C-alpha positions in Angstrom: 19.6 -1.0 -9.8 19.9 -3.3 -6.8 18.2 -6.7 -7.1 15.9 -5.8 -4.2 14.7 -2.6 -5.9 14.1 -4.4 -9.2 11.0 -6.0 -7.6 10.4 -4.1 -4.3 10.0 -0.6 -5.7 6.5 0.2 -6.7 3.9 2.7 -7.7 0.1 2.9 -7.0 -2.8 0.5 -6.3 -4.8 -0.1 -9.5 -8.0 1.6 -8.6 -8.7 4.3 -11.1 -11.9 5.4 -12.9 -10.5 4.1 -16.1 -13.2 3.0 -18.6 -14.2 -0.6 -18.7 -13.5 -0.6 -22.4 -9.8 0.4 -22.0 -7.3 -0.9 -24.5 -6.2 -4.4 -23.5 -2.6 -3.2 -23.3 -3.4 -0.6 -20.6 -4.1 -0.7 -16.9 -7.6 0.1 -15.8 -9.0 0.1 -12.3 -12.1 -2.0 -12.4 -13.7 -1.3 -9.0 -16.6 1.2 -8.8 -16.5 4.1 -6.3 -18.4 3.8 -3.1 -21.3 6.0 -2.0 -19.1 9.0 -0.9 -17.3 11.6 -3.0 -13.5 11.8 -2.5 -11.4 14.8 -1.6 -7.6 15.1 -1.5 -5.4 17.5 0.5 -1.7 17.8 0.0 0.0 18.9 3.2 3.5 20.1 3.6 4.4 18.4 6.9 7.8 18.5 8.6 9.0 16.2 11.3 11.1 18.6 13.4 12.4 15.8 15.6 14.5 14.4 12.7 17.2 16.2 10.8 17.3 16.4 7.0 20.1 17.6 4.9 22.6 20.1 6.1 20.4 22.3 8.3 16.7 21.3 7.8 14.2 18.8 9.3 12.6 15.8 7.6 10.0 16.9 4.9 6.9 14.7 4.7 4.7 15.6 1.8 1.5 14.1 3.1 -1.5 13.1 1.0 -4.9 12.8 2.7 -7.8 11.2 0.8 -11.1 11.7 2.6 -14.9 11.4 2.3 -16.1 14.6 0.7 -19.2 16.5 -0.2 -20.3 16.3 -3.8 -18.7 19.1 -5.8 -17.9 20.1 -9.3 -14.2 20.6 -9.0 -12.0 19.0 -11.6 -10.9 15.4 -10.7 -7.3 14.6 -10.1 -5.5 13.1 -13.2 -2.5 10.8 -13.4 -0.5 13.8 -14.5 -1.7 15.9 -11.5 -0.5 13.1 -9.2 2.8 12.9 -11.1 3.4 16.6 -10.7 3.4 16.2 -6.9 6.8 14.6 -7.1 8.2 18.0 -8.1 8.2 19.2 -4.5 8.6 16.0 -2.4 11.7 17.1 -0.5 11.7 20.8 -1.1 8.2 22.4 -0.8 9.4 25.8 -1.9 11.5 24.9 -4.9 9.7 22.7 -7.5 12.1 20.6 -9.6 10.1 19.1 -12.5 13.3 18.4 -14.4 14.2 15.6 -12.1 10.7 14.2 -11.8 10.9 10.9 -13.6 7.1 10.3 -13.2 6.2 13.1 -15.5 8.0 11.3 -18.3 7.1 7.8 -17.4 3.3 8.5 -17.0 3.1 11.0 -19.9 1.0 8.8 -22.1 -1.7 8.5 -19.4 -1.3 12.0 -17.9 -4.9 13.0 -18.8 -6.5 9.9 -17.3 -8.9 11.0 -14.6 -9.1 9.5 -11.2 -11.8 10.2 -8.5 -10.4 12.6 -6.0 -11.0 16.4 -6.1 -8.4 18.6 -4.6 -9.4 20.4 -1.4 -13.1 19.4 -1.7 -15.2 20.1 1.4 -15.1 17.3 3.9 -18.2 15.2 4.4 -19.7 15.3 7.9 -18.7 12.6 10.4 -15.6 10.8 11.7 -14.1 8.0 9.8 -11.6 5.1 10.5 -8.0 5.8 9.4 -5.8 3.9 7.0 -2.1 4.8 6.8 -0.7 3.7 3.4 3.0 2.7 3.4 4.5 2.7 -0.1 7.1 0.5 -1.6 10.9 1.0 -1.7 11.7 4.7 -2.5 8.2 5.1 -4.0 5.8 8.1 -4.0 2.9 8.5 -1.6 0.4 8.2 -4.5 1.7 5.0 -5.9 -1.6 3.4 -5.2 -3.8 6.5 -5.4 -6.6 4.4 -6.9 -6.8 2.2 -3.9 -6.6 5.1 -1.5 -9.4 6.9 -3.4 -11.5 3.7 -3.4 -11.2 3.3 0.4 -12.0 7.0 0.9 -15.2 6.6 -1.2 -16.3 3.8 1.3 -15.8 5.9 4.4 -12.1 5.9 5.3 -9.5 8.7 5.7 -6.3 7.5 4.0 -3.0 9.1 4.6 0.4 8.5 2.9 3.9 10.0 2.6 6.8 9.0 0.3 9.2 6.1 1.1 12.5 7.7 2.0 15.7 6.9 3.8 17.0 8.4 7.0 18.4 11.5 5.2 18.0 10.7 1.5 15.1 10.7 -0.9 15.9 7.1 -1.9 15.1 4.4 0.7 18.1 2.5 2.0 17.6 -1.2 2.1 18.6 -1.7 5.7 17.4 -1.5 9.3 17.9 2.3 9.3 15.8 2.7 6.2 13.0 0.5 7.6 13.1 2.4 10.9 12.8 5.7 9.1 9.6 4.6 7.3 8.2 3.1 10.5 8.7 6.5 12.2 7.0 8.1 9.3 4.0 5.9 9.9 4.0 6.9 13.6 4.2 10.5 12.6 1.2 10.2 10.2 -0.8 8.5 12.9 -0.2 11.4 15.3 -1.0 13.8 12.5 -4.3 11.9 11.7 -5.4 12.6 15.3 -5.3 16.3 14.6 -7.8 16.1 11.7 -11.5 16.8 12.4 -12.9 13.9 10.4 -10.9 11.0 11.8 -11.5 8.3 14.4 -8.0 7.2 15.2 -9.3 4.6 17.7 -9.9 2.5 14.5 -6.7 2.6 12.5 -4.9 0.2 10.1 -1.8 0.3 7.9 -2.1 -0.8 4.3 1.1 -1.4 2.4 2.9 -2.8 -0.6 6.3 -4.5 -0.8 9.0 -2.7 1.3 6.2 -0.7 3.0 4.9 -4.0 4.4 8.2 -4.6 6.3 8.0 -1.0 7.7 4.4 -1.7 8.8 5.4 -4.7 10.9 8.1 -2.6 12.6 5.5 0.1 13.3 2.8 -2.4 14.5 5.3 -4.0 16.9 5.9 -0.6 18.6 2.6 1.3 18.3 -0.6 0.0 19.9 -2.6 2.6 18.0 -2.4 0.2 14.9 -5.3 -2.2 15.0 -4.8 -4.2 11.7 -2.4 -4.6 8.8 -3.1 -5.2 5.1 0.0 -6.1 3.2 0.3 -6.6 -0.6 3.3 -9.0 -1.0 5.1 -7.3 1.9 8.9 -7.6 2.1 8.7 -9.1 5.6 8.0 -12.4 3.9 11.2 -12.2 1.8 13.6 -10.5 4.1 12.9 -12.1 7.6 16.5 -11.5 8.8 15.9 -7.8 8.8 13.0 -8.4 11.2 15.3 -10.4 13.5 18.0 -7.7 13.4 15.6 -5.0 14.7 15.8 -6.5 18.2 12.4 -5.3 19.3 10.2 -6.6 16.5 8.7 -10.0 17.4 5.9 -11.1 15.1 4.9 -13.9 17.5 3.9 -11.2 20.0 1.8 -9.1 17.7 -1.9 -9.5 18.4 -3.6 -7.8 15.5 -5.1 -9.3 12.4 -3.0 -9.4 9.2 -4.3 -9.7 5.6 -1.3 -10.8 3.4 -1.4 -11.1 -0.4 1.3 -13.1 -2.1 2.3 -12.9 -5.7 2.9 -15.9 -7.9 6.6 -14.9 -8.3 8.7 -14.9 -6.3 6.7 -17.4 -4.2 8.8 -18.8 -1.5 6.9 -21.1 0.9 6.7 -20.5 4.6 7.8 -24.1 5.3 11.1 -23.5 3.5 12.8 -20.9 5.7 16.2 -21.0 4.0 16.8 -20.4 0.3 19.0 -23.0 -1.4 20.6 -20.5 -3.8 23.0 -18.9 -1.3 20.6 -16.0 -0.6 21.7 -12.6 0.9 21.8 -12.7 4.7 18.6 -10.5 4.8 16.6 -13.3 3.3 17.7 -16.0 5.8 15.5 -16.3 8.9 12.3 -17.6 10.5 9.1 -16.9 8.6 7.2 -13.9 9.8 3.9 -15.4 8.6 4.6 -18.6 10.4 5.3 -16.6 13.6 2.0 -14.6 13.3 0.2 -16.8 15.8 -1.5 -14.4 18.1 -3.4 -12.4 15.5 -5.8 -13.6 12.9 -4.0 -14.3 9.6 -5.6 -14.2 6.2 -3.3 -15.3 3.4 -4.4 -14.6 -0.2 -2.3 -16.2 -3.0 -2.9 -14.2 -6.2 -2.2 -17.0 -8.6 -1.6 -15.0 -11.7 -0.1 -11.7 -10.3 3.5 -10.7 -10.4 4.9 -8.6 -7.6 4.7 -5.4 -9.7 1.1 -5.8 -10.6 0.1 -4.7 -7.1 1.0 -1.2 -8.0 -1.4 0.8 -10.2 0.9 3.6 -11.2 3.7 1.1 -11.9 1.3 -0.7 -14.2 0.3 2.5 -16.0 3.8 3.1 -17.2 4.1 -0.4 -18.7 3.5 -1.0 -22.4 2.7 -4.5 -23.7 6.3 -5.4 -24.1 7.2 -4.3 -20.5 4.2 -6.1 -19.2 5.4 -9.3 -20.7 8.7 -9.1 -18.9 7.2 -10.2 -15.6 4.0 -11.8 -16.9 2.8 -14.9 -15.0 2.1 -17.9 -17.3 -0.7 -16.8 -19.7 -2.4 -14.4 -17.4 -2.7 -11.3 -19.6 -3.3 -7.6 -19.0 -7.1 -8.0 -18.6 -6.4 -10.7 -16.0 -4.0 -8.5 -14.2 -6.6 -5.8 -14.0 -9.2 -8.3 -12.7 -6.7 -9.5 -10.1 -5.9 -6.0 -9.0 -9.6 -5.2 -8.6 -10.1 -8.2 -6.3 -7.2 -7.3 -4.2 -8.8 -3.9 -3.7 -12.1 -5.5 -2.8 -10.5 -7.8 -0.2 -8.6 -4.9 1.4 -11.8 -3.0 1.7 -13.8 -5.9 3.2 -11.0 -6.8 5.6 -10.9 -3.2 6.9 -14.7 -3.1 7.2 -14.5 -6.3 9.3 -11.6 -5.2 11.5 -12.2 -1.4 11.9 -15.9 -1.0 11.3 -16.7 -4.4 12.9 -19.1 -5.2 10.1 -20.5 -8.7 10.6 -21.3 -9.2 6.9 -17.7 -8.3 6.0 -16.4 -10.8 8.6 -18.5 -13.5 7.0 -17.2 -12.5 3.5 -13.6 -13.0 4.7 -14.3 -16.5 5.9 -16.0 -17.6 2.6 -14.2 -19.2 -0.4 -13.3 -17.0 -3.3 -15.8 -18.8 -5.4 -18.6 -18.0 -2.9 -17.6 -14.4 -3.0 -17.8 -14.3 -6.8 -14.1 -14.4 -7.7 -13.5 -16.0 -11.1 -11.8 -19.4 -11.0 -8.0 -19.6 -11.1 -7.4 -16.1 -9.7 -6.9 -16.6 -6.0 -6.6 -19.0 -3.1 -7.4 -17.9 0.4 -6.5 -19.5 3.8 -7.3 -18.4 7.3 -5.6 -19.1 10.6 -7.3 -17.9 13.7 -5.3 -16.3 16.4 -4.1 -18.7 19.1 -5.6 -18.3 22.5 -3.5 -16.1 24.8 -1.5 -18.0 27.4 
């Protein structure tokens, strides 16, 4: 596996209805659901403007989480999400034999989440969040986070991370552009839904998806905010330069950026000293983010992979220890993940719902917001005045 993929590929925000008394060696999503029930629709979209394979068009298995009416339908399980990978690129011919997620998540297949498939929509129109997954990952890698946001009044839409014409993402400009175009496609699709307010729209992402979200935001004025969990634009700035039309210094929307404890390259060191790949050499995207508000949240005990809930669900204690930070254990990782979800929600409330109390929350210290000590550090840089 390529070095980039070893830490860029990911799978699911840790926001599940797992019991608080879960075994210390397992992942549990610790946030509670919001006031709304959650529905899930799986839509077999096709982008007819882009070819796929020998004679087809780009398949985009689209997941839509939305506020729903209360109902008694069975909740989605980890196994039910894993089964969706059977038909990611061929809607008519399921291929469970090549679906690695069925095997990797087998031990937690019966774990319930919150969403109920095809539940009736709740009345009203809601802000939209496009979720951009990590390198080659599934649309539901952070299903817990997507459900959590939907329970608080958002429509969340995602599709898999894929290359131009391959199921696996390619770690180059063409690959990033393909995911950025997927984001644009999903925004247009969102406008066709009866319960969306696309005038208030953000992109949330993890890892490689963060890089694609910057490309999309530079080109699409419909995007009003970005929330990135350890996005790859921080670690591969040269790819941003190579795009030609992506200029972070010109983007005028707020960015919430979470960093992991490892790798943790600082913005004032713009060149690695260990002969890095060319894609890692370039000016810092975060330093250049001068005309939009920037919230930087350093998660002191989180590794890169701990931002993905489904990734965490497939880790036993031994695998967890492989990228453990200092003595932050599994329970600490679950706590950190829960606070990431909380800050994403509040940031979206402040930027898309224009909630004054949420804006105040974002300016407070973690201690003032109830975060345990030694879990996060937050900094804020206001957008510079326009010339």
